[in-house]
N, C-alpha and C positions, 0 to 999 in steps of 0.2 A: 324340524323335519327329521333330522338324523336320530333324535331320541325315539320317534315313533317307529322308525325302521328297525332300530336295535331292539326295542321292546317287542315288536312284531316278530322278528326273527327268533328271539329267545323264547317267547311264549309258544310259538309254533314248534320249535325244536324240542323243548322240554315236555310239552304236551304229548308229542309223538313218542319221545323216549319213555314217558310214563305208560302210554298205551302198549308199546312194545314189551316193556318189562312185565307188566301185569297181565298181558295176554297169555303168558306162560302159566299163570296161576288161575286166571279167570277165563274159562273156556268160552263164555258168552262174548268175549271181545274178538274171537276168531270165528268167522262164519263162512269159511271157504266151501263148506259142504252144501250151502244153499246157493252157491254161485258157480258150481261146476258147469262147464259148457264149452262151446266151440272156441271161446276167446280166452280160455285158461291156459297160460303158458308158464306156470310155475309148479313146483313140486311140494315145497314146504308150506305148512299152514301159516298164513300171514294175516294180520289184522287189516281191515279195509277202512279204518277210521281216521286216515290222515286229514280228512276234511274237518274233523273236530278241532285239530290244532289250528287250522287256518281260521276257522270260525271264532275260536277263543281269542286268537291273536288280534283279529280285527275288532272284536268286541272290546278288548282292553284298550286299544288305541282310540276307539270311540269315547270310552269313559275318560281317557286322558284329554282328548280334545274338548270335551264338555267341561272338565275340571279346570283346564287352562284357559277357557274362554276364547278358543280360536274363532276367527271370523267365519270360518266355514263349518262350524260345529253342527248346525242344524241340518244342512244338506248331507254332511258326512254321516250323521246319525240316521237320516232317512234312507240313505243308500244301504246301510246295514239292516235296518228294519225291513226294507223291501226284499232283501235277499233271503229272509228267514223261511218263507214257504218253499222256495226252490231247494234250499239246503236241507230242510227237514224231510222233504220227499225223498231226496237221495239218501239221507241217513237212515230212514226207515227201510228203504230197499237194501242198504248195506247190512243192516242188522237182521232183517227177516227174509229178504229175497222174495217177498210176496206182494210187493206193490206193483200193480200192473203199469206198463208204460203209459197208457192213456191217463191214468190217475196222476202219475208223476208229471205228465205234460200239463194237466190242469193246475197243479201246484206251481209249476214254472210260469204259466200264463198269469196266475194270481200275482206272482212276484212282478211280472211285467206291468200289470195293472197298477200295482202300488208304486212302481217306479215312475209310471206315467203321471200319476196324480200327485205324488209326494215330492218328486224331485224334477219333474218336467223332462223326463227322459223320452223325448219324442223326436222321431225322424221328421225333419222339416224340409229336406231336399235330398235329391239323389244326383243332382247335377246332370240331368238329362233333359234337353229341350222339350217343352210341352208337358212332359211327365211331371215336372216340378209344380206345374200349376194345380195339379190334383191335390197336392199337399196343403193347399189353402183350406180344404175341407177337413175339419177336425176328425171326422170318422175315418177318412182315408189315412191320416197320420196315425191315428190311434191303432187301427188294425195292422198297418204296416210295421209300426213300432213293436207290437206284440209278436208278430212273426219274426222280426229281426232278433229280438231278445230271446225268444224261445228257441229259435234256430241256432244261434251261437252258443247258448247255454248247453244245448244237446251236442253241439259240434265238439266241444272240448271233451265231453264224455266219450264220444265216438273215437277220438284219437288216443284216449287213455288206455293203451294196450300193453305197453312195456315199461320197464323201470326207467323213470326220468323223462319219459316222452312228453306227456301232457304238461308236466310241471315246468320243464325247460322251455317248451314252446310258448307256454303262457308267460313265463318270465320275459322272454324275448319280446312278445307282443306288448306287455305292460310297460317295459322300459322304452319301447319305441313310442308309445302314446305319451309317456311322461316326457320324453325328449321334445316332442313337438309342443306339448303344453308348456314346457319350460321356455321354449323359444318365444312363446306367446304371452308369457307371464301369468299363466293360470296356475296359481299356487295350490288350489284345491285339487285339481286333477293330477298335478305332479305328486303331491303328497299321497293321495289315495293310491295311485299306481305303484309308487315305490314301496309303500307300506305292504301292499298285497304281494309285490315281488319279494319283499323281505320275508314274509310269512311262507311263501312258496319255497324260498331258499332254505329255510329251516327244515321244511319237510324233505326237500330234494336230497340233502346230504345223507338222509337216512333211507331214502328210497333208491338212490343210485350209488353204486351199481348193484348192490346186493338185495334190494327189495325187502328191507326189514319191515316196511309198512307201505300200504297202498293208499292212493288218494281216495278211492271209493267213489261212488256216485255222488255222495254228499259233497265231497271236495271238488269234484269235476263240475257239478252244477253251480256251486258257490263261485268257483273261479270263472266259469263261462258267463254266468250272469253278470259278474263284476266287469269283465272285459267288455261285454255288450253295452252295458250302461255307460262306461267310460268312453267307448268309441262314439256312441250317440251324442253324449254331452259335449265332447270335444268339437264335433262337427257343428252342433247347434250353437254353441257359445262363440265360435270363431268362424265367421264367413270366409276367411282367407284359407281355411283348410278344405281341401277337396273332399266331397263326400266319398269319393273313390279311394281316398287314403284309408278310410275305415274298412273298405272291402279288401284292399291290397294287403294291409298289415295283418288281416285275419284270413287271407285267402286259403291257406293250407287247411285249417279246420272247416272253413266254409265249403270249399270244393270237395273235400273228403266226404262231407255229409251229402252234398248234392249228387256226387258220383255214386255214392252208396245207395241212395234212393233210386237212381236210374238203373243201377246194376241189379238191385233186388226186384224192383217193381216192373221194369220194362224188360230186362233181359231174362230174369229168372222167374218172372210171374209169381212173386211171393210178396207177402206184406212188407212194406217199407220198414216197419219197426222190428222185424225179426232179425235178431243178431246173427252174424255169420263170421267166418274167419277169412274173409277175402278183401280186407282193407289193404291199402298200400303197405302199411307197416308190417302186416302179416305176410304178404307175399315176399317182401324183403327178407323177413325172418326165415321163411321156409325155403327161399330160393338163393338169393345173393349171399346172405350171411352164412347160411349152412355151407355153401361152397367155399367161401373165403376162409372160414374157420376149420372146415373139415371135421365137424363134430355135430352130433344130434343133441348134445347136452344143453338144455335150456339155461343152465346156470351161466354159461358163457354166451350163448346166442341171444338171450334176452337183452342184457345191457349193451351188447354189440350192435343191436338193431337201432337203438334210439339215436346215436349220432348221425346216421344216414337221414333220419327224419328231421333232425335239427337243421341239417344242411338244406333239405327240401324247403323247410320253413323259411330259411334265410333268403330263398329266391323271391319271397314276397316281402319280407320285413326290410331288407336292405334297400330295394328301390322305393319302398314306401317312405323310408327315412329321408331319402335323397329328393324325392319329387312330391312331397306332401301337399304342395300348393297347386300342382298341375293335374287337372282331371284327365287330360289327353294321355299323359305319360303313365298315370296310374292305371288307366284302362288298358293301355298297350301292355304294360307289364303283368296285369292280371291275365290277359289273354296268353301271354308267353308262358306264365306259370301253368295255366290250364293245358296248354299244348305239351309242355315238358312232363307234367304229371301223367297225363293220359298216355303219352308215348312210352314212358318208363313203365307204367302199369302193364299195358298190353304186351310190351316186349318181354317182360318177366313171365307173364302168364303163358304166352305162346312158347316160350323156351322150356317151361316146366311140363307142359302137357301137349299131347297131339291136338291138332286143330279141331278134329271131330269131337273131342271131349272137353273143349274149352268154353263151354257155355256158361259165362258168368254174367 
């Protein structure tokens, strides 16, 4: 396993170094001009192809697993193959900026369909009385699984707003899943998660704090899809793991997505898929971090924002690690996270703007 982690880290790191170096000579590698918008918080032209490094890293470890005849080689390969449509949709968007959100969603759903049939990534329970009985119907399990996979895949992309934010949050989640899998002796899930964490680490040290390269939609979708599949497989393969562990360990990206939909669709009467600059990490950047640092310079404010979000993420990850067997406690801590997140969000909003103008 250590070999795979080292290889994954090195492939990711040097792939990103290559992209950074040649982006200065090959203008096609930098596409900031097609991604200018409300969520742009950097000044210097930067390649958005960090996901390529992650993809190549995982592809190489798949080849190693096949060559070494690992017992999990087939399912490991199928996980990689299933991820390709989601990754490609994000990569095309990174390069062109012209792939509509609904088209990208279709590609992500295709990845979910492949994961369902190739590796059995199916939600079999949610640990809610009476509701679990519905999952005996394959259509219910199939549709719920697609929603879960597509939702979490997009959720990682939604929190990808500042240097090191999405990558470190994802590393925390993956290592938490791998810890529980290790306790249960699931070598496949342990290896898969630490390999992906290693690839993300290779990207992270180039992305944080200076933002030499960005994860991009391709990297965010690839990572989110992988986390979703591993979360589902862990719960399916091990009945002793609460289904709410998968919710709690991913609660930050999940609730960020649900809250954003509520804020856009219900409060602002706008399409849920329309991007805006009103996420929790954004209001931290514009409010709390700006006051603490006393500067408007994004070079300092951008990386200073991410540690706040890492701590927010820990509010879900730490209790998930402690209480992964207990549905009751996972539910309680999920509700506590929601309460804290919502309270912090609105307290910042109302301090920044008069109440009559605070329609978010």
